[in-house]
N, C-alpha and C positions, 0 to 999 in steps of 0.2 A: 504494500500500500504506500502511496506517496505521502509525504508529510504535509502538515498544515502550511508550512512556508512554501513548499513546492506548489500546492494548490493555489495559494494566494498569488504566486507569481503567474501561474497560468491564467487566473481570472483577470489580473491586471494587464495581461498581454493579449487578451481577446478583445479586439476593438469595439465590438458591438455590445459588450457588457458595460452598462453604465454604473452599476453598483452591485454589491454582493454582501451576503452574510455567510459565515462558516460556523458550523458547530461540530465539534469533535467530542465524542462521549466514549470514555474508556470504562468498561464495566467489568467488575469482578463479582462473581456470584457463587454462593455455596448452597446446594440444593439437597433436600432430604425428601425421600418418597417412602411412605409407609403403607402397608396393607394391614388393616386393623391397627394395632399399636406396635407392630414389628417392622423394624427398618428393613426395607427391601433394597433400596438403592440410594447411594449418595454420590454426588459429583461436584466437581469444581469447574467453573466455566469462566473463561476470560475472552472478552470480545472488544472490538473497537468499531465504532460507527462514525464515519466522516461524511458529512453532507454539506452541500452548498446551495443556497438560494440565490439565483442570479436574476438581475433586473435589467430590462432593456427599454430605453426611452425612445419614443418617436412622436413628433408633434406634441400634443398635450397629454399623451398617454404613457403609461408604464406597464409593461408586461413582466411576468415572473414565471420561473420554473425551477423545480428542484432537481438536484443531481446527487446521487449516492455513489460514493467512491468505495470500492471493495478492495480486498487484499490482492485481487488479481489485476488491479489497474496499475499501469505504469504511466509515465507522463504522456505518452502517445494516446493511450486509450482514454485517459482522463480528458485530454484536449478534445477528442472526438465526442465525448459525452457533453462537454460544454457547448460545442457547436450545435449538437442536436437540441440542447436545452434552449439555445438562442432562438431556434426556429419555433419551438413550442411557446416561448414567451411572447413572441409576436402574434400568435394566434389567439391569445386571450388577454387583450389589453384592458386596463382599468384607468380611470382618470388618475393623473399623476399624484403621487404622494412621496415624500422623502423617507429615507431610513432614519432610525433614531440617531440623535446626536450624542456625542460623548459628553457625559457629565462627570462621572468618576469611574475608574476601572476597579473592579473587584478582584482581589487575589486572596482567596480564602479557602485553604485546604487544611483539613484536620491535621494537627501536628502528631497526634497519637492515632495510629491506625488500629481499628478494632478487628478482633479475630472473628471472621465471618462464620467459620465452622462452629465456634463456641456460641455465637449469637443465634445461629439456626438451631443448635441443640437446646439452648435455654428456652427458646420459643416453643419448640416441640414438647419439651418437658412441661411447660406451662399449659399447653393445649391438652396433653394427656392427663394432667392432674385433674382436669374437669370430669373425667370418667369415674372417679372414685364415688362410690355409693349411688351410682346412676343405673337405672334399668336399661337405658339406651346405650349405644356404643358408637364409636367413630369407625366408619367402614373403610375409608381411604383418606389419607392426609398428605398434603404436600406443603413444605416450608421452604421459602427462598429468602436468603439474606444477601442483599446486594450493596455494593459500594460503587458509586458512579463518580468519576471526575469529569467535569464538563468544561470545555474551553470554547468560548464564543468570541468571535470578532466580526466586525463589519468594515466596510470601506470608509466609514466616517471616523475611524479611530477607536471605536469601542473594542476593548480587549479584556474580557472577563475570564477568570478561572475560579471554580468552586467545586465542592464535592458534597455528596449527600449519601446517607445510609437509609435503606428502606428494607422492611421485612414484609413479606406477603405469605399468608397462610390460607389455604382452602381445604375444607374437609367435608365429609358427608356423614352427618349424624343419622343413625338408622335405628329402627326398632323392629325386631323380628317377633311378631305375635302369632297367636294361634290362627286367627282369621286371615291375616295378610302381613306382608312386610312393607314398612313405610320408611321414607327417608326425606330429609330436607337438605338444603345446601347452605353452607356457611363459608364466608370469606372475609378477610380483613387485610387491609394494607395500611402500613403505618411507618413512622420514623422509628427510632429506637423504642421498642415497646416496653410497657410495664407489665411484667409477667402476671401479676394478680389480675389486671384488667383482661388479659387474654383468657385466663382461667375462668373468670366469671362470665365472660361473653360466650365461651364454648359451653359452659355449664347450662346457661340459659337455652342455648340451641339444643342441647341434649334433652332438657326438660320439655321443650316445645315439640320435639319429634315424638316423645311419649304421649303428649297431649294430642298430637295429630292422629295417632292410632285410635284414640278414644273419641275423636271428634264426631259430632252429629250435625245434621242439616238444621238450619235455623227454624224451619217449619216445625221441628220437633220440640222447640223451646219457645217460651213466651218471652220475647225481648221487651223489656219495659219501655214505655213511651219516653221517659225522661233520661234514656241511656245516652251517655257521652260516647263519642267515637274517638279513639286515640290512635294516632299513626306514629310510626317509628321507623328507624333504619332507612332503607332505600327511598321509601315514599316521602319521608320527612326531608331527606336530602334533596329530592326532586323539587319539593315545594320551595325550599329556601333558595336553591339555585335559580329557580324561575324568577323569584323576586329580585335577586341580584341581577339577573340578565335583563329584567325590565328596565334597568337604569344603565345598560351598556350603550356605548357609542353606536354599536351595530344596530340595535333595535331603534335607537333614536334616529339614526340616519335614514333608515328605511321606513320610519314612521310606523313601526310595528308595536310600540310600547303603549301601555295603558296609562302611563304616568309621566309627568313633567316635574322639574324641580319645584319643591314646595307642596306638591300634592300629598294628600293623606292616603297612605297605602293601607294602614290599619288603624282602627279606633283603639286598638290595644297597643300601648307603647312598647317598642323594643328597638334596639340598635342592631344593625347588620354591618359588620366591619370586614373589609377585604384585606388580606395580608399575603405576603410572600412566604412567610415562615411562621410556624407555630409549634410549640413543643408537642412531640408525639405524632405529628402529621408530616408526611413527606411533602416538602414544599420546594421553593426555589427563590433565591434572592433577586433574580432578574427574570424577565419574561422571554418569550421566544424571539423577540426583536432586540434583546439586550437592554431594555429599559430597567433600571434599578427600581425595585418595588418598595414604595413606602406606603404604609397602611392608609386606607381611605374608608371613611364612614359613609356608606351609600344610603343607609336608612337611619335617621336620627329620631328616636322616640315615635316611630310609626310614620314619619314623613320622609319623602324623597329628598335626600340631602346632597347627593353628588352623582355625577356621571363618571363612568370609568371604561377603559377598554384599550385596544391596541393602537399602534402607531398609525395605521392606515385610516381607520375611521375617526380617530381623534383629530387627525389633520383635516379630514373632510368637514368635520364639525367646527373647525377653527378653534379648538381648545388651546388655551394658552400653555397649560402644563399637562401633558398627556400622562396618564397614570400608569399605563401598561396593563397587561392581562394578568389577573391574579389567579393563583392555584387554590386559595383557601378562603372560605367565608366563615366568620365567627359571629354567633348570635350572643349579645350581651344585654344587660340592663332590662331584662324582661320580667314581668310579674309571674309568679308561680301560682298554680291552681289553689283555690281557697279551700279551707277546711270543710266548708259546707259542700262544695262540689265534690270533694273526695268521698263524701258519703253516698253520692249517686252511683248507680250502676255504670260500669265502663266496659265497652267492647274494645279490647286491644287488638289491633290488626298487626299480627306479628310476621306473617309471611304472605306476600302477594305472589300470584303466578306471574304477572307482568304488570307492574305499576304503570299508570298512564297519567300524563299531564299535558294537555294541549294549551300552549301559551296564548294562542289567539282567542279561543273561546273561554278559557279558564276551567274547562272540564278536568276534573281530577277523580281518579277512581281505579277500578280494576277488579279482577277476580281474586278472591281470598282463598289461599290454601289452608290458612289457620288463623282463627280469631279466638281470643279468650274473653268470654263474658264473665266479668268479675262483679259479684253482688255480695259485698261484705267479705265473709270468709269463703263463700261458695264460688268455685271456678268451673265454668262449663266450656269445654273446647268445641268450636264450631268450624265447619268447612263447607265448601261448595256454594258460596254466595258471592255477591258483588256489592261494592259501594260506589257511590257517585255523588258529585256536588260541583259547585262552582267555587274555585279557590279564591277568586277576587271578592266574593261575598263572604265566604266562610272565615277568611282571615280577620274579619272585623270583630269576631267574638272568640278568637282562639285563646286558649290557656296553655301554660307551659309547665312541665315538671321541674322539680328541683334537681333530679338526677341528670347528669350530662353524659354525652357520648360523642365519639369521633366517627364520622362516616366518610370513608374515602371512596374515590371512584369518579369517573367522568372528568370533565374539565375543571370542576370546582369541588374540592373536598370541603367537609363541613364539620364544625364543632359547635355544639349547643345542647339544648335540652334533649333528653332521651325520648320524651313524648310530647306531642302537640295534641290538645284535646279540642274537639269540634262538636258543635250542636247541629250544624247544617249539612252534614253528610248523610245520605240516605242509603238504607240497606235494601237490597233486591234479592 
């Protein structure tokens, strides 16, 4: 594989390329694969991914195209790829926008390197500790511990280097009963994990798969009229990501948002803060265009407070200071559910088959694989039903739990309350 400096030289010596970005990611990974709780395979993987985004200007337009440099490429083949990328860039032009300008260059790599094998084994131990005293079991488990060193530079002089550690676990909680075998899916991605949090999360997943075995249809149960609906995990993440995206440059530019600055998003006060990094969540100090990320409060006590987004759409909107694209959203300063509401019946939606949220209409819902109807000390597991509602209406009477949780995945990871309670979601 050619080096970054060689690629940079090729880019600067290709006349039709007006600007460029280079990203080099060196990855070390230690991976564990279990069948039940017996280690089946372990492996260590080292890879490097070198990519370039090239920009070609003509008239008032700018086109772009991506190039991936592999270990098989020498200077000649890389030059051929750049020429092909130039042709592609000219076929999909956008109105001109500049690349990010240099403000400060980051050079932040951990002085003490962590032992990935030890990190993976400690995480696996935390996962299997959850099986103690459980009727259900973990059918298959994979744990990946990764260390990435990222080097980003562009033709405007930005030159960043940083590293990050991430841990990913996926496992299949299962219960083998007399009438049938049932299973659910659990996954979690994080920064350096806290073992106790992993154990508790997997323990909850094992309890849920046992509930799934005993679950009945809603028509077999009388669901009280005053029942609250509580969403968590993936669906909760979808909801808060959507409200963050409502204030993105992208949606504002295309006039796809329901809100402008100063509008009331929710009658219930809460703050939504976007960040590059947060303890326990895999983040990044700079975005994909090299903009150094400084936290932005996009929702302030329920009101739209700030727009945010990437270099291209920020330029189109003539933003004076472009925030960059954030990887993490954090919900803060929210009211927790009252003691009176805690006495009401609650239907906890623990597992969706496929959670859905349509940003244009506000439709939120989906089919439920497992819901837990909690009435005081009584817990009734339910399955085979759907919920639906309009999130832009339901958010006005939302309540939040005191317990918190990290939800990773998609373009925006989330930290905030473990549960959101709604009155206005309907059961079908």
